[in-house]
MIDREN-638132 format. One record per residue (C-alpha): x, z, y; residue number from 1; residue in three letters. Coordinates in Angstrom, 3 decimals. Example, Ala and Ser with C-alpha at 12.3 -4.5 7.8 and 13.67 -1.06 7.14 Angstrom:
// MIDREN-638132
+----------+----------+----------+-----+------+
|        x |        z |        y |  nr | rest |
+----------+----------+----------+-----+------+
|   12.300 |    7.800 |   -4.500 |   1 |  ALA |
|   13.670 |    7.140 |   -1.060 |   2 |  SER |
+----------+----------+----------+-----+------+
***
This chain:
// MIDREN-638132
+----------+----------+----------+-----+------+
|        x |        z |        y |  nr | rest |
+----------+----------+----------+-----+------+
|  177.244 |  -12.522 |  178.368 |   1 |  MET |
|  177.070 |  -12.634 |  182.151 |   2 |  ASN |
|  179.094 |  -15.246 |  184.032 |   3 |  PRO |
|  181.959 |  -13.895 |  186.133 |   4 |  PRO |
|  181.112 |  -12.871 |  189.673 |   5 |  ARG |
|  181.961 |  -15.473 |  192.318 |   6 |  LEU |
|  183.181 |  -14.505 |  195.789 |   7 |  VAL |
|  183.749 |  -16.921 |  198.657 |   8 |  LEU |
|  186.713 |  -15.751 |  200.749 |   9 |  ALA |
|  185.263 |  -17.028 |  204.002 |  10 |  SER |
|  183.000 |  -16.226 |  206.915 |  11 |  THR |
|  182.347 |  -19.930 |  207.578 |  12 |  SER |
|  178.641 |  -20.757 |  207.634 |  13 |  PRO |
|  179.573 |  -24.348 |  206.720 |  14 |  TYR |
|  181.364 |  -23.269 |  203.531 |  15 |  ARG |
|  178.562 |  -20.861 |  202.576 |  16 |  ARG |
|  175.983 |  -23.626 |  202.983 |  17 |  GLU |
|  178.057 |  -26.057 |  200.921 |  18 |  LEU |
|  178.768 |  -23.600 |  198.096 |  19 |  LEU |
|  175.064 |  -22.736 |  197.910 |  20 |  ALA |
|  174.405 |  -26.380 |  196.946 |  21 |  ARG |
|  175.970 |  -25.695 |  193.533 |  22 |  LEU |
|  173.218 |  -23.189 |  192.755 |  23 |  GLY |
|  175.636 |  -20.427 |  191.732 |  24 |  LEU |
|  175.153 |  -16.864 |  192.898 |  25 |  PRO |
|  177.998 |  -15.749 |  195.143 |  26 |  PHE |
|  178.834 |  -13.385 |  197.934 |  27 |  GLU |
|  180.997 |  -14.088 |  200.960 |  28 |  ALA |
|  183.714 |  -11.725 |  202.127 |  29 |  ILE |
|  185.949 |  -12.151 |  205.170 |  30 |  ALA |
|  189.544 |  -12.640 |  203.988 |  31 |  PRO |
|  191.241 |  -11.228 |  207.084 |  32 |  GLY |
|  194.121 |  -13.718 |  206.883 |  33 |  VAL |
|  196.008 |  -14.925 |  209.967 |  34 |  GLU |
|  195.778 |  -18.721 |  210.173 |  35 |  GLU |
|  198.943 |  -19.514 |  212.110 |  36 |  ASP |
|  201.251 |  -22.281 |  210.924 |  37 |  ALA |
|  204.826 |  -21.441 |  210.081 |  38 |  ALA |
|  207.376 |  -23.348 |  212.210 |  39 |  PRO |
|  207.617 |  -26.908 |  210.893 |  40 |  GLY |
|  204.973 |  -26.345 |  208.201 |  41 |  GLU |
|  203.280 |  -29.657 |  207.341 |  42 |  PRO |
|  199.472 |  -29.665 |  207.730 |  43 |  PRO |
|  198.742 |  -30.239 |  204.003 |  44 |  ALA |
|  201.026 |  -27.350 |  203.015 |  45 |  ARG |
|  199.424 |  -25.132 |  205.669 |  46 |  LEU |
|  195.931 |  -25.823 |  204.280 |  47 |  ALA |
|  197.048 |  -25.068 |  200.702 |  48 |  ALA |
|  198.890 |  -21.887 |  201.712 |  49 |  ARG |
|  195.955 |  -20.561 |  203.715 |  50 |  LEU |
|  193.428 |  -21.299 |  200.953 |  51 |  ALA |
|  195.592 |  -19.441 |  198.408 |  52 |  ALA |
|  196.249 |  -16.565 |  200.842 |  53 |  SER |
|  192.532 |  -16.124 |  201.516 |  54 |  LYS |
|  191.714 |  -16.096 |  197.794 |  55 |  ALA |
|  194.523 |  -13.625 |  197.051 |  56 |  ALA |
|  193.576 |  -11.285 |  199.906 |  57 |  ALA |
|  189.974 |  -10.961 |  198.753 |  58 |  VAL |
|  190.815 |  -10.951 |  195.026 |  59 |  ALA |
|  193.136 |   -7.960 |  195.506 |  60 |  ALA |
|  190.127 |   -5.799 |  196.415 |  61 |  ALA |
|  187.770 |   -7.062 |  193.684 |  62 |  GLN |
|  187.096 |   -5.652 |  190.216 |  63 |  PRO |
|  187.963 |   -7.427 |  186.979 |  64 |  ASP |
|  185.797 |  -10.327 |  185.897 |  65 |  GLY |
|  185.685 |  -11.889 |  189.347 |  66 |  CYS |
|  186.658 |  -15.332 |  190.659 |  67 |  TRP |
|  187.490 |  -15.706 |  194.358 |  68 |  VAL |
|  187.304 |  -19.064 |  196.124 |  69 |  LEU |
|  189.474 |  -19.566 |  199.197 |  70 |  GLY |
|  189.417 |  -22.712 |  201.300 |  71 |  SER |
|  191.019 |  -24.025 |  204.447 |  72 |  ASP |
|  191.025 |  -27.278 |  206.371 |  73 |  GLN |
|  193.739 |  -28.554 |  208.675 |  74 |  VAL |
|  193.425 |  -31.657 |  210.834 |  75 |  ALA |
|  196.617 |  -33.721 |  210.913 |  76 |  ASP |
|  197.428 |  -35.990 |  213.860 |  77 |  LEU |
|  200.796 |  -37.669 |  213.340 |  78 |  ASP |
|  202.012 |  -34.779 |  211.181 |  79 |  GLY |
|  200.984 |  -32.107 |  213.678 |  80 |  GLN |
|  198.200 |  -29.654 |  212.837 |  81 |  PRO |
|  195.143 |  -29.533 |  215.069 |  82 |  LEU |
|  193.377 |  -26.215 |  214.972 |  83 |  GLY |
|  189.876 |  -25.208 |  215.945 |  84 |  LYS |
|  189.564 |  -25.812 |  219.675 |  85 |  PRO |
|  187.737 |  -22.573 |  220.503 |  86 |  GLY |
|  186.553 |  -23.790 |  223.901 |  87 |  ARG |
|  185.183 |  -26.861 |  225.687 |  88 |  ARG |
|  188.403 |  -27.970 |  227.420 |  89 |  GLU |
|  190.417 |  -27.842 |  224.201 |  90 |  ALA |
|  187.731 |  -29.797 |  222.289 |  91 |  ALA |
|  187.738 |  -32.519 |  224.946 |  92 |  ILE |
|  191.549 |  -32.672 |  224.842 |  93 |  ALA |
|  191.565 |  -32.965 |  221.020 |  94 |  GLN |
|  189.023 |  -35.793 |  221.051 |  95 |  LEU |
|  191.038 |  -37.606 |  223.748 |  96 |  HIS |
|  194.184 |  -37.281 |  221.624 |  97 |  ALA |
|  192.373 |  -38.610 |  218.529 |  98 |  MET |
|  190.544 |  -41.448 |  220.326 |  99 |  SER |
|  191.226 |  -44.793 |  218.638 | 100 |  GLY |
|  193.483 |  -43.148 |  216.052 | 101 |  ARG |
|  193.630 |  -42.194 |  212.384 | 102 |  ARG |
|  193.426 |  -38.485 |  211.657 | 103 |  VAL |
|  193.876 |  -36.905 |  208.242 | 104 |  ARG |
|  191.946 |  -33.805 |  207.221 | 105 |  PHE |
|  193.524 |  -31.742 |  204.449 | 106 |  HIS |
|  190.977 |  -29.479 |  202.763 | 107 |  THR |
|  192.451 |  -27.111 |  200.205 | 108 |  ALA |
|  190.733 |  -24.820 |  197.745 | 109 |  ILE |
|  192.169 |  -22.031 |  195.647 | 110 |  ALA |
|  190.184 |  -20.301 |  192.908 | 111 |  LEU |
|  191.775 |  -17.033 |  191.812 | 112 |  GLN |
|  190.658 |  -14.923 |  188.872 | 113 |  ALA |
|  191.010 |  -11.166 |  188.763 | 114 |  SER |
|  193.707 |  -11.623 |  186.078 | 115 |  ASP |
|  195.840 |  -13.597 |  188.561 | 116 |  GLY |
|  195.015 |  -17.084 |  187.250 | 117 |  THR |
|  195.122 |  -19.518 |  190.172 | 118 |  LEU |
|  193.546 |  -22.984 |  190.206 | 119 |  LEU |
|  194.143 |  -25.207 |  193.235 | 120 |  GLU |
|  193.084 |  -28.557 |  194.643 | 121 |  SER |
|  193.747 |  -30.497 |  197.842 | 122 |  LEU |
|  191.499 |  -33.227 |  199.231 | 123 |  ASP |
|  192.664 |  -35.517 |  202.028 | 124 |  THR |
|  190.153 |  -37.433 |  204.102 | 125 |  THR |
|  191.219 |  -40.048 |  206.636 | 126 |  THR |
|  189.001 |  -40.567 |  209.666 | 127 |  VAL |
|  189.354 |  -43.437 |  212.116 | 128 |  VAL |
|  187.898 |  -42.566 |  215.480 | 129 |  LEU |
|  186.505 |  -45.174 |  217.824 | 130 |  ARG |
|  188.114 |  -45.538 |  221.229 | 131 |  THR |
|  186.193 |  -42.898 |  223.153 | 132 |  LEU |
|  185.511 |  -42.785 |  226.882 | 133 |  ARG |
|  185.562 |  -39.568 |  228.901 | 134 |  GLU |
|  181.788 |  -39.431 |  229.532 | 135 |  PRO |
|  180.897 |  -39.854 |  225.840 | 136 |  GLU |
|  183.442 |  -37.216 |  224.806 | 137 |  ILE |
|  181.986 |  -34.766 |  227.308 | 138 |  GLU |
|  178.383 |  -35.579 |  226.287 | 139 |  ARG |
|  179.272 |  -35.101 |  222.629 | 140 |  TYR |
|  181.096 |  -31.794 |  223.191 | 141 |  VAL |
|  178.311 |  -30.456 |  225.392 | 142 |  ASP |
|  175.615 |  -31.479 |  222.894 | 143 |  ALA |
|  177.238 |  -30.208 |  219.688 | 144 |  GLU |
|  179.694 |  -27.538 |  220.899 | 145 |  ARG |
|  182.135 |  -28.062 |  217.972 | 146 |  PRO |
|  184.442 |  -25.251 |  219.066 | 147 |  PHE |
|  184.760 |  -23.756 |  215.574 | 148 |  ASP |
|  185.593 |  -27.075 |  213.855 | 149 |  CYS |
|  189.037 |  -28.502 |  213.156 | 150 |  ALA |
|  189.193 |  -31.810 |  215.014 | 151 |  GLY |
|  186.399 |  -30.869 |  217.434 | 152 |  SER |
|  183.545 |  -32.636 |  215.669 | 153 |  PHE |
|  180.814 |  -32.006 |  213.132 | 154 |  LYS |
|  180.615 |  -34.958 |  210.751 | 155 |  VAL |
|  177.309 |  -33.630 |  209.420 | 156 |  GLU |
|  175.818 |  -33.954 |  212.905 | 157 |  GLY |
|  176.387 |  -36.180 |  215.925 | 158 |  LEU |
|  180.113 |  -36.298 |  215.179 | 159 |  GLY |
|  179.569 |  -39.211 |  212.809 | 160 |  ILE |
|  178.891 |  -41.376 |  215.887 | 161 |  SER |
|  182.528 |  -40.951 |  216.972 | 162 |  LEU |
|  183.942 |  -42.793 |  213.939 | 163 |  PHE |
|  184.815 |  -46.320 |  212.932 | 164 |  GLU |
|  185.482 |  -45.301 |  209.333 | 165 |  ALA |
|  185.836 |  -42.381 |  206.922 | 166 |  VAL |
|  187.923 |  -42.732 |  203.764 | 167 |  ASP |
|  187.606 |  -39.968 |  201.173 | 168 |  ASN |
|  186.908 |  -39.026 |  197.562 | 169 |  ARG |
|  184.447 |  -36.278 |  198.409 | 170 |  ASP |
|  182.157 |  -36.417 |  201.462 | 171 |  PRO |
|  181.732 |  -32.629 |  201.461 | 172 |  THR |
|  185.473 |  -32.105 |  201.997 | 173 |  ALA |
|  185.285 |  -33.152 |  205.637 | 174 |  LEU |
|  182.586 |  -30.524 |  206.241 | 175 |  VAL |
|  184.936 |  -27.855 |  204.859 | 176 |  GLY |
|  184.571 |  -27.380 |  201.096 | 177 |  LEU |
|  185.158 |  -30.204 |  198.585 | 178 |  PRO |
|  182.357 |  -29.593 |  196.114 | 179 |  LEU |
|  183.564 |  -32.152 |  193.557 | 180 |  ILE |
|  186.858 |  -30.293 |  193.158 | 181 |  ALA |
|  185.156 |  -26.904 |  193.412 | 182 |  THR |
|  182.750 |  -27.769 |  190.602 | 183 |  ALA |
|  185.599 |  -29.149 |  188.480 | 184 |  ALA |
|  187.674 |  -25.964 |  188.885 | 185 |  LEU |
+----------+----------+----------+-----+------+
***
């Protein structure tokens, strides 16, 4: 008997690279889901809703015998979501806002079967950033260009140098896909 087909509902190269670590064959399909927060939506709820929406959107177009994995990460500064900066100025502004502060990163996954079964998990990582000076923020942003990363850093790269501490259950969650929870589901 063949294992069910696995589809990653994401175009993220970070999530594809992480999922590949599990050694399972999979394909990646763009979910086509808008990632805007609803008014007043808490960051953890936003991450969970988007992960489930991505899985559902891709699963709706898949044949039976398929599992679809959706994931989303939302940075949370004082209860407010921080999105992907998209450009240099926004990345610098985000890092200024987070300098010397605690930031929570909610990384949600949703695994949906073709029969509608839905399994979900949410990982929260707390990051404490050092107090950062303008020149080091600019040097970091110019060197790593983290414009497609929530929080404007890449923990798997030079971004680790911006931190005082990282508190989490799963180190892969901060990169974008909690593999411990993914493997368990």
